[in-house]
DRENLO-405959 format. One line per field, with one value per atom (N, C-alpha, C): x, y, z. Coordinates in pm, whole numbers, plus 50000, padded with zeros to 5 digits. Layout:
! DRENLO-405959
px = (X:...)
py = (Y:...)
pz = (Z:...)
***
This chain:
! DRENLO-405959
px = (50081:49998:50077:50072:50143:50101:50170:50123:49987:49933:49833:49741:49740:49643:49621:49694:49671:49612:49663:49597:49453:49401:49289:49224:49235:49182:49097:49264:49185:49095:49106:49014:48881:48836:48700:48637:48711:48681:48804:48756:48891:48873:48780:48796:48826:48736:48802:48728:48797:48743:48762:48804:48811:48710:48568:48498:48541:48477:48535:48516:48425:48399:48542:48580:48719:48840:48811:48934:48983:49107:49115:49235:49237:49330:49411:49539:49680:49658:49647:49661:49782:49830:49960:50091:50081:50203:50163:50291:50281:50362:50294:50394:50478:50600:50653:50727:50717:50758:50863:51014:51091:51096:51130:51116:51232:51308:51373:51382:51290:51272:51206:51239:51165:51198:51287:51309:51204:51100:50985:50877:50891:50794:50830:50958:50947:50854:50846:50763:50569:50594:50425:50372:50508:50523:50456:50459:50470:50358:50270:50193:50062:50103:50004:49998:50070:50079:49998:49983:49921:49791:49757:49610:49546:49594:49569:49524:49601:49611:49517:49455:49363:49449:49597:49646:49706:49631:49613:49685:49700:49774:49725:49704:49595:49650:49775:49920:49998:49982:50104:50164:50312:50380:50460:50505:50552:50609:50714:50788:50846:50801:50861:50782:50869:50789:50727:50783:50722:50572:50538:50379:50317:50379:50298:50267:50279:50300:50174:50202:50085:49949:49936:49840:49674:49764:49651:49658:49730:49718:49623:49625:49529:49387:49396:49275:49192:49283:49249:49172:49329:49302:49385:49417:49497:49524:49634:49703:49710:49642:49673:49817:49865:50042:50118:50029:50109:50108:49912:49890:49964:49942:50047:50191:50246:50354:50454:50300:50275:50318:50291:50284:50436:50510:50666:50749:50691:50801:50703:50581:50458:50623:50632:50692:50633:50498:50429:50465:50480:50542:50712:50772:50946:51020:51053:51086:51182:51247:51309:51253:51117:51054:50967:50929:50883:50944:51099:51197:51179:51142:51090:50965:50884:50744:50701:50726:50723:50828:50980:51091:51111:51029:51063:51039:51144:51183:51056:50991:50855:50705:50621:50508:50433:50412:50327:50169:50164:49998:49975:50056:50010:49997:50096:50122:50022:50022:49918:49745:49729:49606:49548:49624:49567:49514:49663:49653:49541:49524:49426:49295:49281:49157:49080:49125:49115:49172:49280:49325:49328:49398:49378:49311:49173:49071:49154:49174:49202:49101:49061:48978:48957:48969:48952:48911:48778:48701:48696:48765:48824:48924:48998:49114:49061:48969:48973:48865:48793:48712:48778:48909:49037:48995:49012:49106:49217:49265:49417:49418:49522:49596:49759:49682:49839:49863:50016:50108:50200:50202:50321:50421:50531:50629:50715:50739:50829:50910:51021:51150:51107:51106:51086:51224:51193:51339:51375:51314:51351:51400:51335:51390:51461:51497:51547:51513:51362:51317:51210:51131:51081:50912:50839:50676:50588:50468:50387:50287:50172:50041:49981:49859:49756:49678:49675:49603:49440:49366:49249:49149:49267:49223:49235:49303:49341:49240:49190:49097:49214:49145:49214:49363:49328:49421:49534:49506:49581:49665:49594:49661:49784:49779:49884:49985:49930:50001:50157:50079:50149:50251:50225:50273:50382:50368:50458:50561:50555:50633:50684:50660:50734:50796:50800:50851:50931:50956:51038:51175:51257:51376:51476:51591:51703:51720:51769:51791:51687:51614:51535:51383:51355:51232:51254:51161:51158:51097:51133:51074:50911:50849:50720:50653:50568:50495:50364:50364:50210:50224:50121:50048:50175:50193:50300:50439:50485:50643:50655:50827:50872:50877:50872:50931:50969:51092:51102:51113:51165:51188:51170:51056:51064:51197:51252:51360:51495:51465:51609:51621:51505:51496:51471:51396:51362:51299:51470:51419:51365:51350:51272:51220:51086:50998:51001:51060:51030:51001:51148:51110:51033:50949:50815:50684:50721:50583:50587:50699:50688:50695:50743:50692:50571:50498:50371:50272:50322:50300:50286:50293:50315:50405:50389:50463:50588:50558:50603:50581:50670:50656:50723:50647:50690:50771:50863:50933:50979:50977:50977:51082:51210:51311:51353:51395:51465:51591:51681:51816:51834:51947:51935:52038:52049:52096:52206:52319:52458:52477:52375:52395:52428:52499:52549:52520:52473:52499:52594:52612:52777:52734:52853:52855:52806:52754:52712:52833:52815:52912:52877:52964:52968:52875:52942:52882:52896:53000:53004:52886:52830:52720:52600:52594:52406:52451:52584:52590:52559:52589:52560:52383:52348:52209:52150:52131:52059:52102:52217:52246:52153:52021:51898:51814:51870:51779:51921:51990:52110:52072:51945:51908:51898:51871:51840:51998:52105:52239:52287:52246:52253:52196:52071:52001:52057:52107:52220:52330:52440:52532:52553:52416:52393:52317:52237:52130:52214:52356:52422:52437:52473:52510:52386:52269:52150:52078:52045:52035:52141:52239:52311:52289:52275:52267:52117:52032:51893:51878:51991:51987:52047:52126:52223:52098:52049:51897:51798:51765:51673:51715:51863:51933:51866:51898:51904:51756:51678:51505:51435:51540:51461:51540:51641:51683:51593:51550:51451:51280:51274:51137:51061:51118:51030:51000:51057:51029:51054:51020:51042:51032:51141:51204:51185:51134:51163:51247:51345:51442:51443:51503:51561:51658:51688:51816:51906:51906:52045:51984:52109:52057:51928:51836:51771:51833:51820:51885:51817:51780:51736:51763:51746:51809:51696:51783:51642:51554:51576:51480:51505:51399:51392:51280:51285:51161:51139:51221:51147:51053:50906:50829:50865:50921:50995:51076:51163:51215:51175:51089:50999:50919:50896:50771:50838:50942:51047:51071:51120:51143:50979:50898:50768:50735:50755:50726:50839:50945:51050:50979:50929:50827:50734:50649:50558:50595:50716:50787:50831:50893:50923:50820:50713:50581:50539:50525:50484:50597:50690:50827:50794:50782:50755:50608:50529:50397:50361:50452:50426:50489:50616:50692:50651:50545:50498:50368:50328:50196:50203:50342:50420:50458:50518:50536:50425:50325:50222:50150:50151:50074:50136:50260:50338:50316:50247:50220:50063:49962:49814:49731:49791:49690:49600:49626:49514:49486:49606:49616:49652:49603:49480:49349)
py = (49900:50005:50110:50227:50327:50472:50563:50692:50740:50669:50801:50684:50566:50429:50462:50509:50513:50638:50731:50848:50865:50787:50751:50720:50603:50512:50580:50727:50753:50918:50928:51044:50998:50842:50810:50800:50767:50769:50820:50930:50961:50917:50819:50734:50597:50552:50390:50332:50227:50138:50016:49956:49822:49774:49718:49688:49593:49635:49525:49383:49343:49201:49154:49217:49128:49132:49198:49203:49076:49007:48918:48967:48956:49011:48912:48923:48850:48863:48746:48758:48707:48746:48700:48727:48828:48830:49026:49082:49232:49296:49391:49459:49569:49581:49669:49772:49896:49989:50065:50082:50161:50272:50398:50547:50588:50652:50731:50841:50923:51025:50978:51068:51075:50899:50842:50733:50630:50661:50552:50568:50628:50627:50503:50422:50309:50190:50205:50163:50211:50301:50318:50231:50216:50135:49993:49972:49816:49826:49910:49895:49953:49991:49982:49827:49772:49600:49573:49583:49505:49545:49695:49711:49654:49641:49565:49389:49361:49180:49150:49272:49297:49230:49222:49208:49296:49292:49372:49263:49350:49324:49351:49297:49341:49425:49461:49483:49564:49688:49780:49856:49857:49908:50025:50172:50232:50351:50402:50552:50633:50743:50889:50839:50857:50832:50707:50607:50457:50459:50544:50579:50640:50768:50823:50790:50694:50588:50498:50450:50313:50387:50539:50570:50563:50575:50584:50427:50362:50188:50140:50204:50107:50210:50337:50427:50345:50250:50186:50270:50370:50491:50469:50363:50333:50448:50475:50613:50755:50697:50869:50928:50801:50859:50907:50857:50911:51053:51075:51200:51334:51279:51341:51391:51290:51325:51399:51451:51533:51706:51695:51846:51856:51773:51814:51891:51934:52064:52162:52204:52296:52370:52499:52560:52560:52527:52515:52381:52260:52171:52139:52210:52170:52340:52421:52524:52590:52671:52748:52846:52876:52986:52902:52753:52727:52737:52733:52734:52849:52984:53091:53095:53053:53032:52963:52831:52733:52651:52699:52649:52487:52458:52327:52358:52257:52274:52237:52109:52099:52160:52211:52255:52179:52154:52033:52069:52187:52255:52225:52252:52200:52040:51993:51858:51759:51779:51707:51771:51893:51928:51950:52087:52116:51985:51942:51832:51759:51663:51573:51584:51681:51772:51843:51904:51984:51983:51929:51928:51773:51693:51509:51426:51469:51416:51290:51261:51134:51111:50974:50891:50845:50983:50971:50841:50833:50756:50573:50583:50400:50386:50434:50440:50404:50478:50491:50336:50301:50231:50065:50082:49937:49885:49736:49585:49592:49696:49682:49811:49744:49839:49872:50045:50102:50173:50128:50201:50298:50426:50492:50536:50506:50534:50700:50744:50877:50831:50917:50918:51022:50934:51035:51122:51261:51329:51313:51322:51300:51144:51026:50921:50856:50889:50842:50668:50607:50553:50571:50484:50519:50500:50575:50536:50543:50387:50406:50437:50510:50518:50469:50444:50366:50488:50476:50566:50616:50466:50430:50514:50543:50639:50748:50828:50981:51035:51153:51247:51332:51397:51448:51565:51635:51668:51616:51478:51422:51328:51319:51255:51361:51430:51542:51565:51568:51551:51462:51324:51200:51207:51202:51213:51313:51432:51550:51505:51453:51418:51295:51173:51083:51095:51267:51303:51384:51435:51598:51531:51562:51503:51608:51535:51625:51748:51852:52020:52057:52016:52062:52083:52039:52049:52095:52120:52172:52031:52023:51910:51933:51797:51810:51799:51862:51854:51729:51657:51560:51498:51514:51459:51478:51607:51647:51591:51536:51488:51550:51522:51592:51456:51492:51393:51436:51381:51378:51248:51280:51147:50999:50937:50805:50712:50753:50621:50672:50788:50770:50690:50636:50556:50399:50381:50259:50276:50258:50285:50166:50032:49938:49870:49875:49854:49682:49580:49453:49392:49448:49387:49448:49556:49627:49503:49487:49416:49233:49173:49049:49086:49186:49193:49196:49290:49301:49199:49068:48926:48913:48935:48914:48781:48691:48576:48606:48688:48701:48840:48871:48996:49019:49105:49165:49288:49261:49417:49452:49603:49672:49742:49736:49830:49941:50043:50128:50165:50069:50042:49874:49860:49697:49648:49499:49401:49443:49477:49524:49661:49724:49881:49863:49906:49953:50083:50107:50273:50348:50462:50535:50597:50612:50693:50847:50859:51039:51119:51198:51279:51433:51511:51678:51643:51521:51577:51665:51764:51829:51968:51985:52018:52007:51837:51773:51783:51775:51798:51954:52040:52158:52220:52173:52214:52142:52021:51945:51956:52044:52067:52049:52096:52089:51978:51860:51737:51630:51597:51530:51388:51356:51208:51207:51304:51307:51293:51389:51375:51189:51133:50997:50920:50922:50859:50885:50988:51016:50932:50946:50902:50738:50643:50537:50466:50568:50533:50424:50428:50380:50206:50190:50080:49997:50101:50035:49959:50050:49990:49933:49892:49796:49662:49662:49520:49479:49591:49552:49456:49519:49448:49310:49295:49158:49047:49112:49013:48981:49095:49067:48952:48981:48851:48703:48738:48536:48554:48626:48588:48573:48611:48562:48442:48424:48264:48103:48211:48128:48118:48202:48231:48314:48373:48471:48598:48644:48776:48735:48831:48840:48986:48979:49095:49177:49291:49338:49446:49448:49576:49599:49703:49728:49656:49632:49579:49617:49768:49875:50012:50074:50228:50292:50350:50453:50554:50610:50703:50844:50906:50981:51042:51174:51238:51205:51205:51202:51314:51457:51546:51537:51528:51540:51604:51728:51787:51806:51695:51639:51535:51539:51456:51350:51394:51268:51190:51237:51111:51025:51079:50999:50932:50966:50884:50756:50770:50666:50538:50610:50508:50455:50516:50479:50330:50347:50266:50143:50173:50052:49997:50064:50014:49902:49921:49864:49730:49760:49647:49540:49574:49491:49419:49484:49441:49303:49334:49212:49101:49129:49035:48959:49028:48915:48866:48899:48849:48673:48611:48499:48454:48477:48390:48475:48604:48616:48550:48515:48435:48287:48257:48112:48131:48236:48255:48280:48316:48344:48234:48168:48033:47937:47928:47848:47842:47941:47984:47971:47912:47882:48001:48109:48249:48193:48078:48060:48210:48243:48381:48333:48370:48458:48382)
pz = (50003:50000:49989:49914:49906:49957:49972:50029:49999:49838:49789:49829:49809:49843:49992:50099:50233:50262:50225:50234:50188:50066:50009:50155:50170:50261:50409:50456:50541:50538:50416:50347:50379:50342:50308:50457:50564:50689:50750:50836:50937:51097:51098:51236:51254:51197:51174:51099:51014:50933:50945:51056:51121:51198:51142:51264:51388:51487:51623:51601:51535:51545:51461:51349:51294:51362:51500:51567:51646:51630:51751:51802:51945:52019:52058:52045:52082:52233:52319:52463:52493:52621:52657:52590:52512:52419:52406:52468:52466:52348:52259:52177:52250:52193:52260:52152:52160:52082:52127:52081:52111:52039:52110:52021:51917:51926:51785:51717:51755:51718:51603:51501:51354:51268:51353:51300:51327:51417:51478:51359:51278:51125:51058:51093:51052:51125:51231:51344:51301:51239:51181:51068:50966:50885:50912:51007:51031:51067:51176:51249:51133:51026:50925:50868:50857:50796:50911:51038:51142:51151:51098:51113:50954:50868:50762:50769:50848:50920:50991:51083:51213:51328:51356:51397:51550:51632:51754:51890:51972:52147:52204:52327:52460:52540:52500:52618:52503:52501:52421:52492:52504:52588:52479:52493:52444:52473:52415:52488:52367:52379:52331:52187:52071:51945:51888:51952:51950:52000:52103:52173:52092:52050:51957:51830:51744:51653:51662:51824:51894:51845:51871:51924:51856:51681:51629:51547:51598:51575:51661:51777:51871:51831:51793:51776:51629:51570:51431:51300:51299:51210:51076:51018:50891:50824:50824:50714:50795:50916:50961:51021:51071:51092:51001:50848:50725:50706:50732:50705:50792:50935:51032:50989:50934:50864:50768:50707:50607:50619:50787:50832:50892:50929:50977:50957:50823:50758:50852:50864:50923:51003:51035:51164:51269:51267:51407:51499:51420:51405:51467:51423:51441:51435:51473:51452:51584:51556:51668:51719:51650:51703:51820:51856:51934:52058:52059:52147:52241:52140:52223:52278:52217:52261:52383:52374:52452:52498:52510:52542:52503:52395:52328:52199:52089:51937:51872:51948:51912:51972:51918:51986:52011:52114:52179:52156:52169:52152:52011:51967:51774:51767:51816:51784:51837:51972:52058:52093:52014:52094:51971:51826:51716:51607:51587:51499:51541:51601:51640:51682:51730:51749:51625:51560:51452:51341:51286:51140:51077:51160:51133:51274:51275:51386:51433:51572:51631:51697:51697:51730:51902:51986:52157:52216:52157:52192:52164:52048:52007:52085:52109:52203:52318:52369:52529:52573:52460:52449:52423:52357:52302:52409:52357:52462:52486:52406:52413:52542:52650:52718:52691:52666:52616:52738:52742:52816:52781:52834:52751:52883:52817:52922:52957:53053:53076:53179:53191:53264:53384:53530:53624:53664:53655:53649:53800:53920:54086:54086:54035:54099:53974:53851:53769:53725:53724:53699:53581:53528:53441:53496:53466:53490:53366:53368:53297:53299:53220:53195:53140:53175:53111:53029:52926:52836:52807:52873:52826:52923:53040:53150:53153:53021:53011:52979:53000:52933:52818:52749:52608:52698:52797:52854:52948:52963:53022:52926:52821:52730:52647:52618:52560:52642:52812:52897:52886:52892:52914:52780:52689:52558:52539:52594:52599:52675:52821:52868:52813:52737:52692:52584:52511:52399:52423:52557:52560:52578:52456:52470:52535:52603:52682:52593:52652:52604:52514:52420:52358:52397:52517:52566:52735:52767:52930:52963:53138:53231:53220:53232:53220:53360:53405:53514:53525:53598:53554:53712:53761:53927:53991:54002:54121:54090:53975:53963:53820:53786:53659:53586:53479:53369:53228:53152:53047:52954:52846:52764:52791:52747:52819:52827:52704:52634:52699:52804:52890:53010:53077:53158:53141:53048:52953:52822:52710:52591:52501:52592:52506:52618:52637:52761:52790:52707:52756:52844:52973:53034:53170:53136:53189:53151:53010:52994:53032:53055:53118:53269:53347:53450:53486:53419:53410:53409:53341:53353:53187:53102:52939:52969:52903:52912:52782:52673:52520:52503:52392:52322:52185:52092:51980:52021:51967:51997:51881:51790:51701:51755:51681:51678:51572:51597:51502:51428:51495:51502:51406:51352:51314:51403:51393:51447:51526:51464:51511:51580:51562:51627:51764:51831:51973:51981:52121:52126:52191:52194:52189:52338:52426:52525:52495:52629:52587:52569:52488:52476:52544:52551:52599:52734:52826:52939:53055:53071:53136:53089:52952:52939:52982:52979:53069:53190:53269:53396:53458:53345:53407:53375:53254:53255:53331:53360:53460:53581:53630:53797:53874:53863:53975:53928:53866:53818:53822:53913:53899:53829:53874:53802:53654:53624:53439:53405:53474:53449:53454:53585:53588:53489:53422:53355:53198:53183:53035:53002:53125:53147:53157:53207:53223:53096:53007:52897:52796:52716:52642:52712:52796:52912:52896:52951:52949:52827:52716:52635:52556:52547:52528:52545:52703:52766:52757:52740:52673:52540:52418:52317:52350:52416:52473:52479:52602:52661:52566:52476:52391:52287:52225:52151:52234:52347:52422:52416:52432:52443:52327:52203:52055:52069:52101:52087:52151:52276:52344:52304:52214:52172:52230:52330:52430:52364:52277:52195:52063:51985:51806:51795:51707:51711:51585:51512:51392:51402:51325:51308:51176:51145:51008:50944:50836:50768:50786:50758:50802:50842:50865:50918:50884:50924:50859:50840:50748:50689:50705:50836:50855:51038:51003:51149:51232:51380:51478:51498:51474:51406:51297:51211:51047:51022:50939:50878:50744:50653:50559:50537:50473:50495:50377:50287:50174:50244:50316:50355:50476:50526:50654:50552:50461:50357:50317:50299:50223:50373:50486:50586:50631:50635:50664:50563:50423:50324:50341:50425:50435:50581:50654:50757:50699:50589:50557:50487:50447:50357:50488:50597:50720:50734:50761:50815:50750:50594:50539:50534:50515:50520:50659:50741:50838:50864:50846:50879:50901:50742:50820:50930:50951:51049:51200:51187:51282:51312:51237:51260:51342:51269:51323:51443:51511:51637:51699:51700:51749:51783:51697:51686:51783:51759:51843:51997:52061:52165:52200:52085:52092:52102:51988:51965:51862:51788:51685:51562:51557:51415:51319:51209:51231:51184)
***
């Protein structure tokens, strides 16, 4: 399905084109999505294929960009992520003027309020009534630990605040206050929340990554800058310093769990050639299409892996 086809489907019905009775929820297996900034559009392409195949999970865990793209998957709105992608070159979406107005490179008022409520409507009701438990992770700046929020319990204001917290990258976004706590980007404390899913009782996890198999995260650069910038939030600095080791350790654990059949991992075959912060929708659309191809390529193996645990899919 190419961009024009997806856009046509979305315009025909801006709410949902998938009837509830055709959905078969996958039980005891979590869908886990890492962030990665605009590399997450790769994840959106895979989720598009899942929607085409009526593949949904009772538990979904996402952080940062992974969580934002998952929202339109759980609200069952094929094509919506790609429609929103066409707005990333809008200065209201991303631009230095936002730093002056909102202290953030991204305008969350535009991204998480004006777009979903006015420009490209988001189906809040379908998300709220979904059988999927959608957990969005954010990093607590006071404890240095990840916290996960159930989205179906959130009203529109909480929806906006939780996603803002999960997506607020260090240096280019301020700390977000929510429920008398302070949060930043969910990827700082738990970049790939598969352990949270298993801890919560799921037996297995399907994990979507935005880096190729041999990727290793490099240690933090410019430590003195970050230490000074977050001098009032030492736990943020600690999270930043530990992040590479934690991420690489998580990758090692995933490889072992893959061998054991506990997780199934989808990842790009090669590095995604866009910047973490990208405002060219043509480039991100290509990455989306790569995600669609990866999703289609993996569907037969995913079916076999799911059925090996007795899910009887499709």
